[in-house]
Backbone as JSON Lines, residues from 0, in Angstrom:
{"i":0,"aa":"M","n":[-21.04,-6.61,2.31],"ca":[-20.5,-7.1,1.13],"c":[-21.38,-8.28,0.6]}
{"i":1,"aa":"K","n":[-21.74,-8.22,-0.68],"ca":[-22.54,-9.3,-1.25],"c":[-21.64,-10.5,-1.54]}
{"i":2,"aa":"L","n":[-22.05,-11.63,-1.16],"ca":[-21.31,-12.86,-1.42],"c":[-20.96,-13.12,-2.87]}
{"i":3,"aa":"A","n":[-21.75,-12.81,-3.68],"ca":[-21.44,-13.09,-5.23],"c":[-20.4,-12.17,-5.7]}
{"i":4,"aa":"L","n":[-20.1,-11.08,-5.01],"ca":[-19.05,-10.15,-5.45],"c":[-17.66,-10.53,-4.93]}
{"i":5,"aa":"L","n":[-17.54,-11.54,-4.05],"ca":[-16.35,-11.82,-3.42],"c":[-15.42,-12.54,-4.38]}
{"i":6,"aa":"K","n":[-14.22,-12.03,-4.57],"ca":[-13.25,-12.49,-5.44],"c":[-12.32,-13.48,-4.87]}
{"i":7,"aa":"R","n":[-11.65,-14.2,-5.59],"ca":[-10.68,-15.2,-5.0],"c":[-9.44,-14.53,-4.44]}
{"i":8,"aa":"S","n":[-9.18,-13.31,-4.88],"ca":[-8.01,-12.47,-4.18],"c":[-8.46,-11.1,-4.45]}
{"i":9,"aa":"Q","n":[-7.89,-10.22,-3.65],"ca":[-8.23,-8.75,-3.78],"c":[-7.01,-7.97,-3.42]}
{"i":10,"aa":"P","n":[-7.02,-6.71,-3.91],"ca":[-5.89,-5.8,-3.6],"c":[-5.88,-5.53,-2.13]}
{"i":11,"aa":"I","n":[-4.66,-5.4,-1.62],"ca":[-4.45,-5.22,-0.26],"c":[-5.0,-4.07,0.35]}
{"i":12,"aa":"Y","n":[-5.13,-2.9,-0.4],"ca":[-5.69,-1.74,0.12],"c":[-7.22,-1.95,0.19]}
{"i":13,"aa":"A","n":[-7.82,-2.65,-0.68],"ca":[-9.3,-2.96,-0.65],"c":[-9.51,-3.79,0.65]}
{"i":14,"aa":"E","n":[-8.71,-4.68,0.93],"ca":[-8.71,-5.48,2.13],"c":[-8.86,-4.67,3.38]}
{"i":15,"aa":"Y","n":[-7.82,-3.67,3.33],"ca":[-7.81,-2.69,4.52],"c":[-9.07,-1.96,4.77]}
{"i":16,"aa":"F","n":[-9.66,-1.49,3.72],"ca":[-11.02,-0.76,3.86],"c":[-12.1,-1.7,4.34]}
{"i":17,"aa":"L","n":[-12.11,-2.97,3.93],"ca":[-13.09,-3.92,4.48],"c":[-12.8,-4.21,5.92]}
{"i":18,"aa":"R","n":[-11.6,-4.21,6.24],"ca":[-11.26,-4.5,7.72],"c":[-11.52,-3.46,8.68]}
{"i":19,"aa":"I","n":[-11.44,-2.17,8.16],"ca":[-11.69,-1.04,9.16],"c":[-13.05,-0.51,9.13]}
{"i":20,"aa":"R","n":[-13.86,-0.98,8.22],"ca":[-15.3,-0.4,8.19],"c":[-16.02,-0.34,9.46]}
{"i":21,"aa":"K","n":[-15.57,-1.21,10.36],"ca":[-16.27,-1.3,11.71],"c":[-15.43,-0.69,12.8]}
{"i":22,"aa":"H","n":[-14.3,-0.07,12.48],"ca":[-13.52,0.61,13.36],"c":[-13.45,2.1,13.33]}
{"i":23,"aa":"D","n":[-13.77,2.75,14.4],"ca":[-13.71,4.18,14.35],"c":[-12.63,4.66,15.52]}
{"i":24,"aa":"D","n":[-12.05,3.66,16.08],"ca":[-11.01,4.11,17.04],"c":[-9.57,4.12,16.36]}
{"i":25,"aa":"E","n":[-8.66,4.96,16.95],"ca":[-7.27,5.11,16.4],"c":[-6.57,3.68,16.49]}
{"i":26,"aa":"L","n":[-6.78,2.91,17.54],"ca":[-6.04,1.67,17.75],"c":[-6.51,0.65,16.77]}
{"i":27,"aa":"G","n":[-7.73,0.47,16.4],"ca":[-8.28,-0.45,15.47],"c":[-7.84,-0.08,14.05]}
{"i":28,"aa":"I","n":[-7.97,1.19,13.8],"ca":[-7.54,1.74,12.32],"c":[-6.04,1.3,12.14]}
{"i":29,"aa":"T","n":[-5.21,1.72,13.14],"ca":[-3.75,1.57,13.07],"c":[-3.39,0.09,12.98]}
{"i":30,"aa":"L","n":[-3.95,-0.72,13.89],"ca":[-3.64,-2.14,13.87],"c":[-3.95,-2.85,12.69]}
{"i":31,"aa":"K","n":[-5.1,-2.56,12.2],"ca":[-5.5,-3.28,10.89],"c":[-4.47,-2.91,9.7]}
{"i":32,"aa":"G","n":[-4.12,-1.65,9.63],"ca":[-3.17,-1.17,8.63],"c":[-1.87,-1.86,8.89]}
{"i":33,"aa":"H","n":[-1.36,-1.75,10.1],"ca":[0.01,-2.38,10.42],"c":[-0.03,-3.9,10.16]}
{"i":34,"aa":"L","n":[-1.07,-4.65,10.44],"ca":[-1.17,-6.01,10.15],"c":[-0.93,-6.26,8.72]}
{"i":35,"aa":"L","n":[-1.62,-5.52,7.89],"ca":[-1.51,-5.75,6.32],"c":[-0.15,-5.38,5.82]}
{"i":36,"aa":"V","n":[0.38,-4.24,6.42],"ca":[1.78,-3.81,5.99],"c":[2.75,-4.99,6.33]}
{"i":37,"aa":"E","n":[2.62,-5.56,7.56],"ca":[3.48,-6.66,7.91],"c":[3.25,-7.87,6.98]}
{"i":38,"aa":"Y","n":[2.03,-8.12,6.6],"ca":[1.79,-9.19,5.61],"c":[2.56,-8.99,4.24]}
{"i":39,"aa":"L","n":[2.7,-7.73,3.85],"ca":[3.47,-7.55,2.63],"c":[4.94,-7.6,2.87]}
{"i":40,"aa":"I","n":[5.33,-7.06,4.06],"ca":[6.85,-7.28,4.46],"c":[7.12,-8.68,4.41]}
{"i":41,"aa":"N","n":[6.33,-9.5,5.03],"ca":[6.7,-10.97,5.04],"c":[6.68,-11.6,3.8]}
{"i":42,"aa":"K","n":[5.78,-11.06,2.83],"ca":[5.78,-11.61,1.45],"c":[7.14,-11.33,0.78]}
{"i":43,"aa":"I","n":[7.71,-10.04,1.04],"ca":[8.99,-9.8,0.35],"c":[10.06,-10.77,1.05]}
{"i":44,"aa":"I","n":[10.04,-10.96,2.37],"ca":[11.02,-11.87,2.93],"c":[10.88,-13.21,2.43]}
{"i":45,"aa":"E","n":[9.69,-13.72,2.21],"ca":[9.52,-15.04,1.67],"c":[9.94,-15.14,0.18]}
{"i":46,"aa":"A","n":[9.91,-14.11,-0.53],"ca":[10.39,-14.14,-1.84],"c":[11.79,-13.91,-2.21]}
{"i":47,"aa":"K","n":[12.37,-13.04,-1.26],"ca":[13.73,-12.57,-1.6],"c":[14.78,-13.07,-0.63]}
{"i":48,"aa":"C","n":[14.48,-13.73,0.45],"ca":[15.53,-14.13,1.43],"c":[15.83,-15.59,1.24]}
{"i":49,"aa":"K","n":[17.09,-15.96,1.55],"ca":[17.54,-17.35,1.29],"c":[16.84,-18.32,2.27]}
{"i":50,"aa":"S","n":[16.68,-17.79,3.56],"ca":[16.09,-18.66,4.58],"c":[14.99,-17.89,5.31]}
{"i":51,"aa":"P","n":[13.87,-17.72,4.6],"ca":[12.8,-16.86,5.07],"c":[12.14,-17.46,6.36]}
{"i":52,"aa":"K","n":[12.12,-18.75,6.62],"ca":[11.49,-19.31,7.78],"c":[12.29,-18.91,9.05]}
{"i":53,"aa":"K","n":[13.61,-18.81,8.9],"ca":[14.39,-18.42,10.1],"c":[13.99,-17.05,10.6]}
{"i":54,"aa":"I","n":[13.67,-16.17,9.7],"ca":[13.34,-14.79,10.04],"c":[11.8,-14.78,10.45]}
{"i":55,"aa":"L","n":[10.96,-15.41,9.72],"ca":[9.54,-15.24,10.05],"c":[8.96,-16.06,11.27]}
{"i":56,"aa":"E","n":[9.8,-17.07,11.54],"ca":[9.37,-17.9,12.75],"c":[10.04,-17.45,14.05]}
{"i":57,"aa":"N","n":[10.87,-16.34,13.96],"ca":[11.59,-15.93,15.17],"c":[11.23,-14.45,15.38]}
{"i":58,"aa":"S","n":[10.07,-14.11,15.9],"ca":[9.61,-12.77,16.04],"c":[10.29,-11.95,17.19]}
{"i":59,"aa":"K","n":[11.01,-12.82,18.11],"ca":[11.69,-12.06,19.19],"c":[12.95,-11.31,18.57]}
{"i":60,"aa":"T","n":[13.67,-12.06,17.79],"ca":[14.83,-11.54,17.11],"c":[14.57,-10.67,15.92]}
{"i":61,"aa":"Y","n":[13.58,-11.1,15.1],"ca":[13.2,-10.41,13.9],"c":[11.82,-9.69,14.12]}
{"i":62,"aa":"S","n":[11.79,-8.6,14.9],"ca":[10.58,-7.89,15.11],"c":[10.18,-7.19,13.8]}
{"i":63,"aa":"F","n":[8.98,-6.56,13.86],"ca":[8.58,-5.86,12.7],"c":[9.6,-4.78,12.31]}
{"i":64,"aa":"S","n":[10.13,-4.01,13.2],"ca":[11.06,-3.0,13.02],"c":[12.43,-3.6,12.27]}
{"i":65,"aa":"V","n":[12.86,-4.69,12.91],"ca":[14.09,-5.26,12.4],"c":[13.86,-5.78,10.92]}
{"i":66,"aa":"K","n":[12.72,-6.47,10.73],"ca":[12.46,-6.9,9.41],"c":[12.45,-5.8,8.33]}
{"i":67,"aa":"T","n":[11.75,-4.66,8.68],"ca":[11.75,-3.48,7.65],"c":[13.09,-2.89,7.56]}
{"i":68,"aa":"Q","n":[13.89,-2.82,8.58],"ca":[15.32,-2.33,8.52],"c":[16.22,-3.2,7.57]}
{"i":69,"aa":"L","n":[15.92,-4.55,7.76],"ca":[16.66,-5.48,6.87],"c":[16.36,-5.31,5.39]}
{"i":70,"aa":"L","n":[15.09,-5.18,5.18],"ca":[14.72,-5.07,3.74],"c":[15.17,-3.66,3.23]}
{"i":71,"aa":"Y","n":[15.15,-2.62,4.04],"ca":[15.68,-1.3,3.52],"c":[17.18,-1.41,3.33]}
{"i":72,"aa":"A","n":[17.89,-2.11,4.18],"ca":[19.29,-2.23,3.95],"c":[19.67,-3.14,2.76]}
{"i":73,"aa":"M","n":[18.86,-4.1,2.53],"ca":[19.02,-4.88,1.37],"c":[18.51,-4.23,0.05]}
{"i":74,"aa":"D","n":[18.07,-3.04,0.08],"ca":[17.47,-2.21,-0.99],"c":[16.19,-2.78,-1.54]}
{"i":75,"aa":"F","n":[15.45,-3.4,-0.83],"ca":[14.08,-3.95,-1.19],"c":[12.9,-2.89,-0.82]}
{"i":76,"aa":"L","n":[13.32,-1.88,-0.05],"ca":[12.26,-0.78,0.3],"c":[12.93,0.49,0.01]}
{"i":77,"aa":"P","n":[12.21,1.4,-0.69],"ca":[12.84,2.73,-0.88],"c":[12.69,3.42,0.35]}
{"i":78,"aa":"E","n":[13.51,4.54,0.46],"ca":[13.65,5.37,1.76],"c":[12.29,5.93,2.2]}
{"i":79,"aa":"Y","n":[11.55,6.48,1.24],"ca":[10.3,7.15,1.74],"c":[9.3,6.1,2.27]}
{"i":80,"aa":"L","n":[9.22,4.81,1.74],"ca":[8.3,3.84,2.25],"c":[8.87,3.38,3.68]}
{"i":81,"aa":"N","n":[10.22,3.21,3.75],"ca":[10.78,2.78,4.95],"c":[10.43,3.84,6.13]}
{"i":82,"aa":"K","n":[10.56,5.12,5.73],"ca":[10.19,6.23,6.79],"c":[8.73,6.06,7.17]}
{"i":83,"aa":"N","n":[7.9,5.93,6.16],"ca":[6.39,5.83,6.51],"c":[6.05,4.63,7.32]}
{"i":84,"aa":"I","n":[6.65,3.47,7.01],"ca":[6.38,2.34,7.73],"c":[6.94,2.44,9.16]}
{"i":85,"aa":"S","n":[8.07,3.06,9.3],"ca":[8.68,3.26,10.67],"c":[7.75,4.24,11.46]}
{"i":86,"aa":"K","n":[7.2,5.13,10.86],"ca":[6.3,6.09,11.46],"c":[5.01,5.39,11.94]}
{"i":87,"aa":"L","n":[4.51,4.59,11.05],"ca":[3.3,3.69,11.32],"c":[3.57,2.76,12.56]}
{"i":88,"aa":"N","n":[4.8,2.21,12.62],"ca":[5.08,1.29,13.64],"c":[5.26,2.0,15.01]}
{"i":89,"aa":"N","n":[5.73,3.25,14.89],"ca":[5.85,4.12,16.06],"c":[4.49,4.52,16.65]}
{"i":90,"aa":"I","n":[3.56,4.85,15.81],"ca":[2.23,5.15,16.16],"c":[1.55,3.93,16.77]}
{"i":91,"aa":"R","n":[1.67,2.88,16.07],"ca":[1.11,1.61,16.52],"c":[1.64,1.3,17.99]}
{"i":92,"aa":"N","n":[2.91,1.38,18.15],"ca":[3.48,1.02,19.54],"c":[2.96,2.06,20.56]}
{"i":93,"aa":"E","n":[2.92,3.32,20.23],"ca":[2.42,4.38,21.1],"c":[0.94,3.96,21.55]}
{"i":94,"aa":"L","n":[0.15,3.77,20.57],"ca":[-1.31,3.48,20.83],"c":[-1.39,2.14,21.72]}
{"i":95,"aa":"A","n":[-0.62,1.13,21.36],"ca":[-0.75,-0.12,21.95],"c":[-0.18,-0.28,23.48]}
{"i":96,"aa":"H","n":[0.8,0.71,23.64],"ca":[1.43,0.6,25.02],"c":[1.28,1.83,25.86]}
{"i":97,"aa":"N","n":[0.51,2.88,25.43],"ca":[0.4,4.08,26.2],"c":[-1.1,4.32,26.39]}
{"i":98,"aa":"L","n":[-1.59,4.22,27.66],"ca":[-2.9,4.54,27.95],"c":[-3.35,6.03,27.82]}
{"i":99,"aa":"N","n":[-2.28,6.86,27.9],"ca":[-2.53,8.38,27.8],"c":[-2.17,8.91,26.41]}
{"i":100,"aa":"F","n":[-2.39,8.1,25.39],"ca":[-2.09,8.49,24.08],"c":[-2.8,9.84,23.73]}
{"i":101,"aa":"S","n":[-2.07,10.78,23.12],"ca":[-2.82,11.99,22.73],"c":[-2.84,12.15,21.21]}
{"i":102,"aa":"E","n":[-4.0,12.44,20.62],"ca":[-4.16,12.52,19.17],"c":[-3.25,13.66,18.78]}
{"i":103,"aa":"Q","n":[-2.72,14.52,19.54],"ca":[-1.86,15.59,19.08],"c":[-0.49,15.06,18.61]}
{"i":104,"aa":"K","n":[-0.22,13.7,18.92],"ca":[1.05,13.09,18.49],"c":[0.91,12.7,17.04]}
{"i":105,"aa":"I","n":[-0.33,12.79,16.45],"ca":[-0.52,12.46,15.09],"c":[-0.47,13.79,14.35]}
{"i":106,"aa":"D","n":[0.67,13.94,13.59],"ca":[1.0,15.25,13.03],"c":[0.5,15.47,11.68]}
{"i":107,"aa":"N","n":[-0.16,14.51,11.01],"ca":[-0.63,14.66,9.61],"c":[0.42,14.75,8.57]}
{"i":108,"aa":"V","n":[1.68,14.28,8.85],"ca":[2.82,14.35,7.92],"c":[3.01,12.91,7.43]}
{"i":109,"aa":"F","n":[3.44,13.0,6.1],"ca":[3.87,11.59,5.66],"c":[4.98,11.88,4.67]}
{"i":110,"aa":"Y","n":[5.71,10.93,4.21],"ca":[6.89,11.1,3.27],"c":[6.42,10.6,1.91]}
{"i":111,"aa":"A","n":[6.64,11.49,0.93],"ca":[6.22,11.3,-0.49],"c":[7.29,10.56,-1.18]}
{"i":112,"aa":"K","n":[6.86,9.98,-2.27],"ca":[7.92,9.39,-3.29],"c":[8.79,10.63,-3.77]}
{"i":113,"aa":"G","n":[9.99,10.37,-3.89],"ca":[10.83,11.45,-4.35],"c":[11.49,12.15,-3.22]}
{"i":114,"aa":"G","n":[11.17,11.83,-2.0],"ca":[11.87,12.43,-0.91],"c":[11.26,13.56,-0.16]}
{"i":115,"aa":"G","n":[10.22,14.05,-0.64],"ca":[9.38,15.29,-0.07],"c":[8.65,14.87,1.14]}
{"i":116,"aa":"V","n":[8.48,15.68,2.04],"ca":[7.61,15.58,3.21],"c":[6.19,16.37,2.99]}
{"i":117,"aa":"K","n":[5.25,15.76,3.17],"ca":[3.83,16.36,2.83],"c":[3.06,16.33,4.21]}
{"i":118,"aa":"K","n":[2.28,17.44,4.27],"ca":[1.39,17.59,5.42],"c":[-0.04,17.83,4.91]}
{"i":119,"aa":"I","n":[-0.91,17.18,5.48],"ca":[-2.32,17.33,5.17],"c":[-2.83,18.38,6.08]}
{"i":120,"aa":"K","n":[-3.23,19.52,5.68],"ca":[-3.53,20.69,6.5],"c":[-4.99,20.62,6.89]}
{"i":121,"aa":"K","n":[-5.96,20.21,6.05],"ca":[-7.35,20.27,6.4],"c":[-7.99,18.89,6.29]}
{"i":122,"aa":"L","n":[-8.39,18.4,7.46],"ca":[-9.01,17.13,7.39],"c":[-10.51,17.4,8.05]}
{"i":123,"aa":"S","n":[-11.53,16.92,7.34],"ca":[-12.84,17.15,8.02],"c":[-13.37,16.16,9.02]}
{"i":124,"aa":"G","n":[-14.42,16.41,9.63],"ca":[-15.02,15.53,10.59],"c":[-14.65,15.81,12.03]}
{"i":125,"aa":"K","n":[-15.35,15.1,12.93],"ca":[-15.2,15.29,14.33],"c":[-13.73,14.87,14.85]}
{"i":126,"aa":"Y","n":[-13.18,13.86,14.13],"ca":[-11.89,13.2,14.55],"c":[-10.95,13.33,13.32]}
{"i":127,"aa":"P","n":[-10.36,14.45,12.91],"ca":[-9.58,14.43,11.86],"c":[-8.25,13.63,11.89]}
{"i":128,"aa":"H","n":[-7.81,13.4,13.03],"ca":[-6.59,12.52,13.27],"c":[-6.98,11.03,12.8]}
{"i":129,"aa":"R","n":[-8.2,10.6,12.96],"ca":[-8.58,9.22,12.55],"c":[-8.65,9.25,11.03]}
{"i":130,"aa":"S","n":[-9.09,10.3,10.37],"ca":[-9.07,10.43,8.94],"c":[-7.63,10.26,8.32]}
{"i":131,"aa":"F","n":[-6.73,11.0,9.01],"ca":[-5.34,10.94,8.65],"c":[-4.88,9.49,8.81]}
{"i":132,"aa":"L","n":[-5.17,8.77,9.92],"ca":[-4.57,7.51,10.09],"c":[-5.14,6.48,8.92]}
{"i":133,"aa":"K","n":[-6.4,6.64,8.64],"ca":[-6.97,5.79,7.52],"c":[-6.2,6.11,6.28]}
{"i":134,"aa":"F","n":[-6.1,7.46,5.87],"ca":[-5.37,7.79,4.66],"c":[-3.85,7.2,4.72]}
{"i":135,"aa":"F","n":[-3.17,7.45,5.91],"ca":[-1.83,7.08,5.97],"c":[-1.59,5.54,5.71]}
{"i":136,"aa":"C","n":[-2.47,4.76,6.46],"ca":[-2.4,3.22,6.18],"c":[-2.64,2.9,4.76]}
{"i":137,"aa":"W","n":[-3.76,3.54,4.24],"ca":[-4.13,3.18,2.91],"c":[-2.98,3.7,1.81]}
{"i":138,"aa":"F","n":[-2.29,4.82,2.18],"ca":[-1.2,5.36,1.3],"c":[-0.07,4.38,1.28]}
{"i":139,"aa":"I","n":[0.36,3.9,2.54],"ca":[1.45,2.99,2.64],"c":[1.14,1.62,2.07]}
{"i":140,"aa":"L","n":[-0.1,1.12,2.24],"ca":[-0.38,-0.16,1.52],"c":[-0.43,-0.06,-0.01]}
{"i":141,"aa":"G","n":[-1.03,1.0,-0.49],"ca":[-1.02,1.23,-1.94],"c":[0.44,1.37,-2.51]}
{"i":142,"aa":"E","n":[1.17,2.27,-1.95],"ca":[2.66,2.37,-2.41],"c":[3.47,1.12,-2.25]}
{"i":143,"aa":"L","n":[3.21,0.47,-1.06],"ca":[4.08,-0.71,-0.92],"c":[3.71,-1.9,-1.89]}
{"i":144,"aa":"A","n":[2.39,-1.96,-2.06],"ca":[1.85,-2.94,-3.09],"c":[2.25,-2.67,-4.47]}
{"i":145,"aa":"A","n":[2.3,-1.47,-4.84],"ca":[2.75,-1.02,-6.2],"c":[4.22,-1.28,-6.4]}
{"i":146,"aa":"H","n":[5.04,-0.94,-5.33],"ca":[6.46,-1.13,-5.21],"c":[6.82,-2.57,-5.44]}
{"i":147,"aa":"I","n":[6.22,-3.46,-4.63],"ca":[6.64,-4.85,-4.61],"c":[6.2,-5.62,-5.98]}
{"i":148,"aa":"E","n":[5.14,-5.17,-6.5],"ca":[4.67,-5.75,-7.83],"c":[5.5,-5.28,-8.99]}
{"i":149,"aa":"K","n":[5.74,-3.98,-9.04],"ca":[6.43,-3.34,-10.21],"c":[7.99,-3.64,-10.03]}
{"i":150,"aa":"N","n":[8.57,-3.34,-8.9],"ca":[9.95,-3.37,-8.74],"c":[10.59,-4.7,-8.24]}
{"i":151,"aa":"L","n":[9.71,-5.59,-7.54],"ca":[10.24,-6.79,-6.99],"c":[9.65,-8.03,-7.68]}
{"i":152,"aa":"G","n":[8.54,-7.81,-8.44],"ca":[7.81,-8.98,-9.04],"c":[7.05,-9.83,-8.17]}
{"i":153,"aa":"I","n":[6.61,-9.32,-7.13],"ca":[5.9,-10.01,-6.06],"c":[4.46,-9.7,-6.09]}
{"i":154,"aa":"P","n":[3.45,-10.54,-6.33],"ca":[2.02,-10.22,-6.19],"c":[1.67,-9.69,-4.82]}
{"i":155,"aa":"S","n":[0.92,-8.64,-4.75],"ca":[0.57,-8.07,-3.51],"c":[-0.89,-8.31,-3.03]}
{"i":156,"aa":"E","n":[-1.65,-9.02,-3.76],"ca":[-2.99,-9.3,-3.39],"c":[-3.04,-10.3,-2.17]}
{"i":157,"aa":"I","n":[-4.15,-10.13,-1.49],"ca":[-4.41,-11.12,-0.37],"c":[-4.78,-12.38,-0.99]}
{"i":158,"aa":"E","n":[-4.12,-13.49,-0.76],"ca":[-4.37,-14.81,-1.35],"c":[-5.67,-15.38,-0.97]}
{"i":159,"aa":"E","n":[-6.14,-16.18,-1.99],"ca":[-7.35,-16.88,-1.68],"c":[-7.4,-17.71,-0.29]}
{"i":160,"aa":"S","n":[-6.27,-18.35,0.03],"ca":[-6.2,-19.19,1.25],"c":[-6.67,-18.33,2.42]}
{"i":161,"aa":"I","n":[-6.17,-17.08,2.56],"ca":[-6.32,-16.21,3.58],"c":[-7.85,-15.73,3.57]}
{"i":162,"aa":"L","n":[-8.37,-15.39,2.35],"ca":[-9.73,-15.07,2.26],"c":[-10.7,-16.15,2.56]}
{"i":163,"aa":"V","n":[-10.34,-17.36,2.15],"ca":[-11.23,-18.55,2.49],"c":[-11.39,-18.71,3.95]}
{"i":164,"aa":"K","n":[-10.23,-18.47,4.7],"ca":[-10.3,-18.73,6.18],"c":[-11.13,-17.48,6.83]}
{"i":165,"aa":"K","n":[-11.17,-16.33,6.16],"ca":[-11.91,-15.27,6.77],"c":[-13.31,-15.33,6.37]}
{"i":166,"aa":"Y","n":[-13.71,-15.82,5.16],"ca":[-15.06,-15.78,4.7],"c":[-15.34,-17.13,4.12]}
{"i":167,"aa":"P","n":[-15.31,-18.32,5.01],"ca":[-15.49,-19.62,4.48],"c":[-16.81,-19.84,3.88]}
{"i":168,"aa":"L","n":[-17.9,-19.27,4.43],"ca":[-19.27,-19.57,3.79],"c":[-19.38,-18.91,2.5]}
{"i":169,"aa":"A","n":[-18.79,-17.76,2.3],"ca":[-18.99,-17.11,1.02],"c":[-18.24,-17.92,-0.07]}
{"i":170,"aa":"F","n":[-16.96,-18.6,0.23],"ca":[-16.45,-19.24,-0.84],"c":[-17.23,-20.66,-1.03]}
{"i":171,"aa":"K","n":[-17.75,-21.16,0.03],"ca":[-18.47,-22.45,-0.18],"c":[-19.69,-22.33,-1.03]}
{"i":172,"aa":"Q","n":[-20.36,-21.07,-0.79],"ca":[-21.54,-20.68,-1.56],"c":[-21.16,-20.28,-2.9]}
{"i":173,"aa":"A","n":[-20.09,-19.53,-3.2],"ca":[-19.65,-19.2,-4.46],"c":[-19.3,-20.28,-5.32]}
{"i":174,"aa":"S","n":[-18.74,-21.4,-4.78],"ca":[-18.36,-22.58,-5.64],"c":[-19.61,-23.41,-5.98]}
{"i":175,"aa":"V","n":[-20.76,-23.19,-5.45],"ca":[-21.85,-24.07,-5.78],"c":[-22.37,-23.71,-7.07]}
C-alpha cells in the first residue's frame, strides 16, 4: 500500500482485504473476518445500549455469541445476518479449538437477504474452501456495514484512531 493513498478512515470490507492479503490459511482468514465483525457488533452496542461498558468490558458473561443474540433479540440485526454471523462464529470456534478441522465442514452455504439460502457451487483454485471463507467474511462485513449505516445510523468505517495505531508512520508522514 502506498503511504500517500492511506485515508483517515476506510470501509470495513476494504480493511478486511488489507488484513488478509498475507493469510492463506483458514484460521487467519476466518479470525481476521471475525475480529472485524466483532468490531461492528461492538459499535452497535456502544451506540444503542444504555450501559455499553457493562457489556463490552465483561467478555466472560457477554461472549461474541451472547452479544449477537442480544442484538438480534433487540431487533438490531436482521435474521439472515444473525445466521451468517453465527455460522462464522461456529467456523471460527471449530478452527481455533479443533486440531483435526476438516475443510469438508465448510459447506459453501450462506444466508441471503430476504431469507434464502445460497450455495456457491463452483470455486476455483487449489483451496476452494479458502475462497469461500474470504467471500463469506467479505459478504458479512459488507452487509453488516450497510445495515448499520442505513438502518441504525451508525458509521461503519474503521476510525482514524485505530488506523493510526496500525500505521503510525504513514499518518506521521501524511501529515507533513
